[in-house]
TIKE-325329 format. One record per residue: residue in three letters; x, y, z of N, C-alpha, C in turn. Coordinates in pm, whole numbers, plus 50000, padded with zeros to 5 digits. Layout:
# TIKE-325329
ALAXYZXYZXYZ/...
# end
This chain:
# TIKE-325329
UNK154292621352975153672611553082153152618553177/UNK152042612353233151342618853354152142615953470/UNK151982625753568152672624953692152262611053770/UNK153122607153855152802593653945151802599554051/UNK151032590154077150172591054200151082590754329/UNK150602598654416150932597354555150582585754624/UNK150772573554602150082561854634151022550754643/UNK150772540054689151242526754693150682517654610/UNK151422511654524150952503154404151402487954452/UNK150392479454447150862465454470150832458854321/UNK151852454054278151682446554140151382432254157/UNK150752426354056150602413354046151782403554003/UNK152022394454051153092385754025152912375753886/UNK154042375353813154002371653688155402361153664/UNK155972361253780157332351953741157082337553717/UNK156122331853775155692317753736154342314753798/UNK153902304053742152472299053782152272295353925/UNK153322294754004152932291054146153042303754238/UNK153582315754185153822327354258152482334054268/UNK152082332254395150732336154460150832345554566/UNK152142347454632152332356154737152212373054717/UNK151982377754819151862394754803152802398354915/UNK153362413654878154152419054990153532424155103/UNK152112430155079151632431955195150092426655187/UNK149622421755298148382413855323147402426855356/UNK146022422955335144962434255371145072440455498/UNK145282434055621145432438855747146692449655738/UNK147582450055679148812459555678148192470955576/UNK147452468355465146942477155392145852486655442/UNK145162479555528144272488755597144822496855688/UNK145892493255749146752504855847147292515455745/UNK147712513955620148222524255537147062532455501/UNK145802528455479144782535055433144202542855536/UNK144272538855680143832546955781144722557455816/UNK146072557155771147012566955780146882578955662/UNK146042575655568145672584555478146512582355350/UNK147022570055330147812565755232147042557555122/UNK146952561854999146062554654898146962541354868/UNK146112528954858146782517554825146112512254697/UNK146732511354585145992503754476146632491354439/UNK145812481654413146442466854400145892462954269/UNK146752457154175146482453654056145712438854074/UNK144912438254002143922425253961144972412453931/UNK144632401953968145452391053972144472377253952/UNK144762368153889143832358253869144272345253963/UNK145642346954000146112336854072146622339054211/UNK146572354454267147102356854397146062349054504/UNK147012342154599146402336454713145162345754797/UNK145532356954797144532368854862143562373854760/UNK142232375254794141362376454692141002394454690/UNK140742398054579140122411254546139342417954653/UNK138602407554690137332411754779138032414654898/UNK139022405354954139742409255095140462423655097/UNK141102423654971141922438254954140952450254978/UNK139872449754894138692459654889138062461855003/UNK137942452255120137502452355238138502461355319/UNK139712459555295140682466555375141012481855295/UNK140092484655205140112498055176141022501555048/UNK141502490354991142432491954868141722494354746/UNK142182500954645141472503154519142042491254418/UNK141102483454351141292472854272141592481554137/UNK142802477254045143182484753936143912473653825/UNK143702474253722144372466153620145992470753583/UNK146452481953644147752487553617147982498253732/UNK148932491653837149182501953947150642508753908/UNK151222507353817152332512653774152442527853771/UNK151322535653806151252548653793151512554553939/UNK151872546454020152122549654173153592553954172/UNK153592564054291155062568954312155852557654373/UNK155222548254455155972539354523155472525054481/UNK156012514254431155472502654375156092491554437/UNK155362479954466155912468254541155532454754463/UNK156432446654456156152434054435157002422954501/UNK156832410854487157412400154550158962398154479/UNK158702393754355159822388454268159952402254174/UNK161142402154109161602414554051160582418953953/UNK160522432753927159582438853836160132438153693/UNK159072441053612159642440753464160172454253434/UNK161212454353351161932468153334161162476853287/UNK160192475353195159262484653128158102490953249/UNK157962484653359157222489353453157822500353533/UNK159052502353521159842512453617159572526653531/UNK159092536153615158942549553556159992559953607/UNK159862570853540161002581553588160712586453743/UNK161432585253818161212591253936160562583354033/UNK160392570954016159712560654085160382554954182/UNK159922548154288160442540254392159942526154392/UNK160772514154362160362501654362160882493454477/UNK160102486454530160612475154639160092462854594/UNK161242454454578161102438454547162282430854575/UNK162232419054554163442409954539163992412554396/UNK165182419454352165312423754227166172415354150/UNK166932407154253167892397254181169072403654099/UNK169332415054146170502422454102171652422854174/UNK171592422254317172572426854404173972418054396/UNK173942407754319175122399654301175582399854153/UNK175182409754081175522411553967174832400953844/UNK173602396053874173192386053809172912390553663/UNK173742386153569173732390053429172332391053379/UNK171192382853403170152385053333169232395553373/UNK169592402653483168882411853537169622423653527/UNK170762426353483171502438953443170672448753358/UNK169902444153277169182456053194167952461353305/UNK167562452553391166532460653495167432469253581/UNK168652466153616169202474953694169742489253611/UNK169882487453488170142498953396169102507153400/UNK168012500053396166622510853377166402517853484/UNK166652511353615166462521053715167552534853708/UNK168802532553668169522543053642169092552153542/UNK168632546653428168182556653320166982564053342/UNK166142556553422164892564053453164892573253560/UNK166052575153637166452580753777165482577353880/UNK165332564053866164232559253958165022553654096/UNK164332548554186165012544654304164742528854347/UNK165642520454375165422506454379165642500454525/UNK164862494754604164982490554719164922475454712/UNK165782468254769165662453854759165642445754880/UNK164472439254914164242433055040165382425955094/UNK166232419355011167262408955056168372415955127/UNK168472430655130169432437355178168752446955279/UNK167782444955351167282451655474167732442455586/UNK168932449555618169752442955725170002448155824/UNK170142446455956170712452556080172332454256071/UNK172792460456174174182463756181175062449856183/UNK174612439156215175152425256238175122419556092/UNK174302427155998174112418555871172892408955860/UNK171992407655962171002399755978169862403755893/UNK169192396855795168122400555740166792403355819/UNK166222414355768165022419655853163772413955813/UNK163852410455675162482408755585162892398455497/UNK162292383955532162662373555458161462361155446/UNK161672355055358160812341555332161312329955357/UNK162742329855439163592318155437162842307555511/UNK161882314055629161362301455705160642293455613/UNK159612299055535158932292555438159692282855346/UNK160892286255305161552278555219161842265755298/UNK162192266555416162572255755491161332246455532/UNK160272252955585158742243955584158582237255469/UNK158532244355359158042239155234159172226555204/UNK160312231455228161482222755164161632209555261/UNK161352211355372161342197455483160412187755429/UNK159052194055404157812185855352158422180255210/UNK158602187755117158992182055005159912171654998/UNK160992174255098162112163355107161442149355133/UNK160432150455248159852137655298158792132355169/UNK158162140155099157622137954995158242130154891/UNK159592135654869160362127454765160832112854819/UNK161052114254966161512100955011160562091154975/UNK159232094555037158182082355016157922078754856/UNK158072089054773157902085854617158902078754569/UNK160242080554610161522074354556161492061954612/UNK160932058954758161162044454808160062036754724/UNK158912040454698158002034854626158382030154488/UNK159322040154428159722036554291160852025754284/UNK161432024554419162352014554450161862002254504/UNK160512000954510159741986954536159501986954694/UNK159601999454783159231999054909158152007754947/UNK156922006154898155882018054919155492018955080/UNK155132030655089154842034455239153782043555228/UNK153132047655366152212057855386152452070755339/UNK154332072455325154672085355285154402089855132/UNK154032079255067153812080954931152372085654910/UNK151552088055011150302095455009150122109855042/UNK151502112955077151682127955070151452135954931/UNK150822148154952150822157954843151792167854859/UNK152122177054734152902186454744152492195754833/UNK153262206254871152982216754981152172224854903/UNK152212226454753151272238654688149842232854691/UNK149602220454731148382214854708147512211954835/UNK148292217054954147652219455053147052233555099/UNK145922233055194145242244055204146022255755280/UNK146902250355380147672258655444148652250255508/UNK149442256355588150682249255652149972238855749/UNK149062243155842148302232455942147652221955862/UNK147142224055748146672211055676147832202355635/UNK148972208155589149972201255538150612192755664/UNK150672198355782151372191855900150442181955964/UNK149102183455939148042173656000148142159055913/UNK148262164655772148202150255684149402144355694/UNK150642152455715151952145755730152082136955860/UNK151512142255982151302134456094150732122156071/UNK149732122556020148782109455979149392099355907/UNK150332103355810151052093955718152362088455822/UNK152882096655915153952090455991153502081456084/UNK152242085456148151662074056215151352061356176/UNK150872062856035150672049155970152142043155941/UNK153002050755918154512043455861154952036656008/UNK154692042156107155432037356243154802020956258/UNK153602020856197152592007156241153091998256143/UNK153162003256010153801993455876154272000955806/UNK155821998355769156472007655676157611998255629/UNK158482002255556159571993655494160871995855574/UNK161541984055567162981985055627163891997355607/UNK163552001155477164462012455438164352025255519/UNK163152026455608163012038255684163162034655828/UNK164042023855861164292020455994165542016956025/UNK166352025656114165562037156174165542048556078/UNK164632060756121164272069656024164892081956083/UNK166052085756030166482097456076166902107555959/UNK166602120155964166772130455877167472140755931/UNK168652142455857169622155855887169332169955837/UNK169392178155919169122192455874170412199755900/UNK170932207455788172012215655810171992228455823/UNK172402237755892172492251655903171862257356021/UNK171972269256043171232276056163170532289556152/UNK170312291655983169552303855943168162301655946/UNK167442311455871165952308355863165612297455811/UNK166152293955706165852280955617165792268555704/UNK167102267955787167092255055862166112255955979/UNK166122266356028165212266756158163522264256090/UNK163282267655980161962266055930161882250755897/UNK162872244355857162892228655847162862222255968/UNK163532226356058163432220456186162072219656260/UNK161352232956236160082236256283159152226356221/UNK159242224156101158292217356046158512203656074/UNK159582197556090159972183756147159492181056284/UNK159612190356354159312187956502157652190356500/UNK157042198856429155612198456405154832186156365/UNK155612179556283154922165656253155452154156329/UNK156052157156444156282148256536157612141556558/UNK158702149156471159962142256489160722145656614/UNK161512135856658162112135456792163602139356758/UNK164042151656826165502153856818166582142656854/UNK167582141756791168572131456824169892136456780/UNK171032131956851172342136456837173012125056739/UNK174152126656692174882118556600175152105456689/UNK175452105256813175672092456903174222084156888/UNK173262091656923171972084256920171602078256770/UNK171782085556668171612081256536172352069656525/UNK173532067156536174522057556531173942043356600/UNK173602047456745173202037756821171742030356773/UNK170882036556698169592032156677169742019156576/UNK170802022256504170882009656395171361995456473/UNK171861996556600172221985556691170911982656791/UNK170521994256837169461993456954168091992556914/UNK167651999356789166281999056756166361997456605/UNK166861986656561167011986456395165521985856336/UNK164431982356402163251983256324162321994556370/UNK163002004456440162142017256469161962025756358/UNK160692029456324160542039256198159882052556246/UNK160282056556385159892068656444160752077656368/UNK160252089056324160862102056261161802108156361/UNK162952108756353164072114956412164792126856343/UNK165112135856405165782147356318167022150756406/UNK168122150656301169612152756333169892167756281/UNK170012174556373170352188756341171982192656351/UNK172552192356246174062194056216174152211456192/UNK174542216156338174872229356331176142234656279/UNK176272246756240177642251056177178992243156227/UNK178912243456384180072239756429180232224156399/UNK179192217056360179212202356356179672201756214/UNK179662211456106180072209755973181222215255935/UNK181752226355993182672234155943183932233156045/UNK185062228756007186212227456093187442235156035/UNK188452240756121189612246556056190742241556145/UNK191892246956099193272241956173193182245656287/UNK193922238356402194172244756532192712241156634/UNK192532251056715191592247556836190702260056825/UNK190612267256714189652277756718188282273156718/UNK187372278156794186072276956805185432281256690/UNK184422274856635183592282156499183132293356536/UNK183352304056452182702316456441182172320456311/UNK181032323356291180392324756175180952337256112/UNK181172346956159181752359256104183092356256071/UNK183932348556117185412344756075185222336555945/UNK184312328655957184042318455861183742326455729/UNK182742336755729182462344555632183552353255554/UNK184432357155667185632363855626186692355655554/UNK186872342955609188082334755589187532320255523/UNK186642319155464185912305055423187122294355375/UNK188312301555306189282292555253189892285655370/UNK189952288855509190442282455631189692270955655/UNK188542270355606187572260155675187492246855572/UNK187142233055625186612223055548185252221455618/UNK184462214855515183182208755534183192194755556/UNK182942191655697182832178055716181532171955761/UNK180642177355692179122173655720178852158655683/UNK179422156955565179292142355515179502131855584/UNK180442131755689180792120955783179542118055853/UNK178502126155883177272122555971176272115655874/UNK176372118355760175082112455664174802097755645/UNK175842090255667175602076055657174392072155761/UNK174112077755844173272073955956171952079055917/UNK171652084355813170372092555769169982086855647/UNK168542087255625167832083355512167572095355425/UNK167662106555482167202119455401168132131155469/UNK168422140255383169132151455429168332165355396/UNK168112174655479167542187655436168832197955460/UNK169382202855326170382209955340169982227755335/UNK170252232955446169852249255429171272256755455/UNK172132251055419173652260155447173632271455322/UNK173972281755362174292292255259175562288555212/UNK175602293055073176802287954978177062298254884/UNK178332301554860178542306654731180142302154686/UNK180612305454595181852299554541183082301354610/UNK182942309254710184052308954801184002298254924/UNK183122293354932182752284655055182922268255014/UNK183452261755118183712245755083182352239455076/UNK182332229754976180882221254958180582212755061/UNK179322208955076179032199855188179102185755119/UNK178962186454997179012172054922179642175054773/UNK180802175054760181312177654634181192164354547/UNK181522166354429181442151654336181972140954375/UNK183282141054423184112128854460183532123754595/UNK183052131554689182322123654809181122118554774/UNK180232127054681179072120754639179462107154581/UNK180262104954483180532092954412181072082254509/UNK181832085854594182382076354711181122071854782/UNK180442079954837179372075354918178262068454839/UNK178092072754736176972065254632177362051354619/UNK178792048554584179352036454568179332025354671/UNK179472032854786179472021154902178292022654961/UNK177232028154923175912028454988175712034855113/UNK176522045555145176302055255264175592067155248/UNK175322069655114174522081855079173192082355120/UNK172602092255177171052091055214170232089855083/UNK168912081555092168232081254997167782094554921/UNK167632103354996167182115354919168042125554999/UNK168462139254898169152147754927168232160454899/UNK167812167155012166892178654992167682190454995/UNK167982196554884168782209054859167882222254889/UNK167542224154996166682236555002167352249154969/UNK168562249154985169532261554940169512262154777/UNK169502250854730169102251554571170172260754492/UNK171462257954520172652263054451173162254654344/UNK172842259554231173282249254109174642247354111/UNK175082233854105176542230954112177122236754244/UNK176502240054360176792246254464177282236954587/UNK176602236654699177052232054817176872216554802/UNK175702211754733175762198554681175912199354549/UNK177192192254491177632195454366176632186654238/UNK175912177954285174932172654211173712177854196/UNK173502189954260172352197454240172532205054099/UNK172102199053980172602204053848171322211753780/UNK170082210653854169132215853784168102221553901/UNK167282232053894166272235953979165012229853922/UNK163932224754027162922219453974161522226954051/UNK160372223954001159162231754010158442225954131/UNK157522232354195156902230154291155862217954286/UNK155522213954155154652202954156155312191054086/UNK156702192654059157822183354037159142185654100/UNK159152182054235160092188454312161432181654309/UNK161432168454243162792160954246163162155254098/UNK164522151654124165092146453997165942135554051/UNK166362125853961167302116953994168542118453904/UNK169642120253994170942120153921171692108853903/UNK172002104553793172832094153761174262095653750/UNK175162091953827176522094853829177382088853727/UNK176752078453681177392070853559177522078353429/UNK176212085753408175972094253284176072108353320/UNK176062111353428175822126953478174612132453420/UNK173602124653408172332128753360171152132453478/UNK170462140553473169402143053562168052141653509/UNK167352133753543165942130353515164932134353607/UNK163972144053574162952149153661162092139253699/UNK161742136053830160902125653906161672117553987/UNK161102105754024161712098254106162052085754079/UNK161992080953930162622070253874164052069353808/UNK164682058453829165912057753760167122053353839/UNK168192051453804169432047153856170072062353930/UNK170492060154046171302072054094170662076754227/UNK170772089554253170242095354397169242104754360/UNK168162105054444167072115454440167462127754493/UNK167162139654411167572151454477166222161854472/UNK165902167854596164742175354605165342191554574/UNK165102197054468165782211654450164782222554395/UNK163942224754459162882235054419163242248654442/UNK163402259254351164202273254385163252283354415/UNK161812278154442160792287554494159872282154583/UNK160562277454678159582270654784158732278454881/UNK159042291654910158092298954998156702300654911/UNK156622300754765155462302654715154532291554747/UNK154822278654788154172268854816153122271654939/UNK153472280355004152732282855130152142297855119/UNK151482305555017151332317654986150752324955110/UNK149702322355148149132329955271149852330055384/UNK150352319455434151132318455565152412329055520/UNK152972325655433154352332555391154012348455382/UNK153052352955308152662366055287152322370655424/UNK151662365755509151342371255635152602374255722/UNK153512365855743154702369255809155522379355747/UNK155602377755622156572387155544155972401955554/UNK154642403255538153872415155546154222421955679/UNK153952414755771154182421055932155752426355931/UNK156832419755882157952422655906158352437655826/UNK157622438355708158002447155602157132461055633/UNK155952460555695155192471855698156092485255757/UNK156602480455855157302495055943158262501755832/UNK158912493055735159742498455652159172505055533/UNK157832501355503157172507955402156562520655441/UNK156132520655587155592532155637156682544255638/UNK157822539655673158992548455690159532555755556/UNK159442546055449160172549355340159072558455260/UNK157812554555257156612562455178156612577955237/UNK156812577355357156882592555410158022599955396/UNK159112593455342160492601355312160202611455194/UNK160962619455215161162630555066162532633355082/UNK163402627754981164642630554952165072630654798/UNK165962634054761166492634654611167552621154584/UNK168712625254600169692615454584170262607754714/UNK169972613254822170472607754940169502598455016/UNK169972591255096169262582255168169472584455325/UNK170292593555365170642596255526169562598155603/UNK168152600955554167122604055663166562590255690/UNK166822579755617166152566955641166832560055763/UNK166282550055825166712540655933168122532055871/UNK168812528955948170242523055879169682507455809/UNK168942501055877168442491255775167862491855664/UNK167372502155636166562506055504167782510555433/UNK168662518355474169752523655406170512513355313/UNK170902503855390171462491655327170692486755212/UNK169502488555209168512481555091168312490054973/UNK168792503254985168562511654875169752511554770/UNK169422502854644170612499154578170862508454467/UNK169732516254420169692530654340168962538654395/UNK169522551754409168882561954471168752573754368/UNK167592574854324167222586854217168192587154096/UNK168372572154047169162569353943170582567353952/UNK171272567354065172482564954094172772553954190/UNK173782546054158173912535654257174582540754401/UNK173962534654493174252540654624175862535154662/UNK176292541854774177922538254793178112522954829/UNK177172518554902177112504754936177092494754813/UNK176652499954699176472491054579177192494054474/UNK178262502654490178892506954371179642497354285/UNK179992487154357180562476554287179652468554183/UNK178392471454171177562467054061177762472753938/UNK178572484653952178862491553822179632483253708/UNK180302475453758181292467153672180492459153580/UNK179262455153638178532444553548177532451753468/UNK177482465153455176692471753367177252475053239/UNK176512479953142177202482453006178302492453001/
# end
């Protein structure tokens, strides 16, 4: 096999038909080329950034960029794309031992290649340095409002919210915000009682939640407290002005005693906490859930709570599960949806989930790849955060060790020269 080119290769995305992002945008490619680094970009019929834009930045367009020493994608690469001695940077979806991608992890080991995963480029406090979470929140909040408008129309309460399009159908974030503001202005003048008062709850304090709050505030939402949300039902029952209730971690998680909520303590001892977020939701018509969850953590809405609230009419009309953990923080999130069909209706009587907004039950928005709905905006921010790490790693020359890399990047090296790094040795048990 021919030797690898001393170049950066940017792969085309093939994960699904909505994936149009890139890890590096032309502005950052131009800076690499100016530094004497060759950049080769695979042609793509779907990418949100055109070949002409990359060529203008000095990149070479090719049909196959896997002959480069350093290749990059957004989603995980295909196993056959990994070559001996190569370095690959992507969201590999291997770091939790995901069974479907263990053959990919094994491929890196067999090829004596190096894998860097964006998800674990973190600082000393564990905060991610490169992420698309903000855009999951932005698009997720919009799709939750879209679902609300179309679900209400299906229930016989049409409104201007049913004129909204999917996030993937707008030119960019600004276009989506402008149209939503128009729809909300019309709603305030003439809308159904079902959104009076109109309170949307947002849970969490991470990038996803902040993105959702950013979007709702951009379209004109007014922040409110729990007390204000309760008072609206009595003091302004016909008010259809959008309000956002931010349920922070300390509002949601409680533990015995007088301990103040501490996120690091919660991560270390989640079994000591209860999730009481459900108590605030009867005052809301929609929820945007951005809470991180895994099997150790208490659910925001478990099956019994959901059934009780659904039966007594206190469940929000729409549950926007931006976190999209199947059978996770919201136990009725039983399937992941697509960007052009973001919702399903879960019927607790039959336990059936029907894609769309029609039928008995509760409407749930659970798109599992929300950031690709805003590909240009998302790629631009991601690229700006990533480029310092690309420059650092591309210039590094090492064999099995990662000590010469900055600490944040050392965390992200899952496999180095064919061997699992010390931080990721636990993955060995998932391999053959």
